[in-house]
Structures are given as C-alpha cells and as structure tokens.
N, C-alpha and C positions, 0 to 999 in steps of 0.2 A: 714313832715319836722323833720330832725333829731333833738335831744336835743344836743345841740354843748358841753355840759357839759360831756355828755358820751363819746364823741369821744377821740382819743387819741390826744394829742400833737404832734409835730414834735419831739420833744427832746424823750417823751415816745416811740413813734414808733421806733426811732433810736436805743434807747436800748433794745427793745423787742426781744426776741429771735424767730427766723425764724421756719418756719414750709414747708417743702417741701414733694414734692410726697404726696399732701394732698388729702382728699375727704371728704366732709362735708355727715355725715350720720344722719338720722332719728331715734329715739329712743322713744319707747311708754312706759310708765312707767305703773305699774301693776293698777294704777286709771287709766289710760285710757288718759293720758296728753301727749301731743307729745312734744318732746323736739329736739334739734339738738347739736351734738359733731363734732369734726374735728379729724380725724385719720390722722397722718404723721410721718414725720422725723423731730424731732425737733434738733436744736443747738442752743447752746447759753443760754440756761435757768438757771436761778441761783441755781436752786435746783434739777433741774432732769439732769440728765446724758444725754448725745446727743444718740438719737437713736428713735425707734418707739413708739410713744403714742397716747393715746386717751386724747383729751383737757375735760376740765371742761365743762359745758354747753355753747354754743355758745349763745351771747346775741345781738351781731351785728356785720355786715359784712361791709367792706368799699364798696362803691359804684363801685369801679372799681375792687374790688376783690383783694387789695393790702394789707389789714389787716383783721384783725377778733379779735373781742374782746369776752371773755370769762369771766365765774363768777371769774375766778383767775387773769384775766391779758389780755394783748394782744399778739397777734403774727403776724409777719410781713410773709404774705403769698408767698411763691415763687411758683415754677410750681405744677400746681394740677398734679394728677394722671393721667397718660392716658386714655383717654375714660371718664376722669368724667365730670362732668356739675356742675356747682354752680350759 
C-alpha cells in the first residue's frame, strides 16, 4: 500500500511540468546501488527551460503511468517513447 502522504494531490499534479516521449532508465551507482531516472521532453518546469532532460531519481510512479515522483518533485507523464515499456 502506498503512503498517501507521498502521492501528489490533484492540485500539485495539475501544476506539475509535463514529460513527453519519456523512458524510464536504470542507473547503477559506483557502489552498486540501483536507481531509476526518467529521460524525456519537459514542458512547463519552473526552473528548467523546455527541452530534453534527465530527471532526478524516481521515487514513485502512478499506478496508471500518469505521473512520476522524483527527489525534486512531480511530473505529469504524457506519451512514452515509442517501443519503451514502463
């Protein structure tokens, strides 16, 4: 069961930047720890210009694939990159 305190509210999600043509990537640290990040085209971010980005580490994904939470905040997910799975 998810911790409801960590899930975005409808208001936070409505204000979140979007990530389009995204893909979830696995990254392994030098210490061997596995983490995940999103690569995609961001729009509407308050401090990052629209364009291709790599997000901060992903800490949660919405059950329907409609959002992701990172260490830095939330993104509304649009279309995944063709051929990618999530």
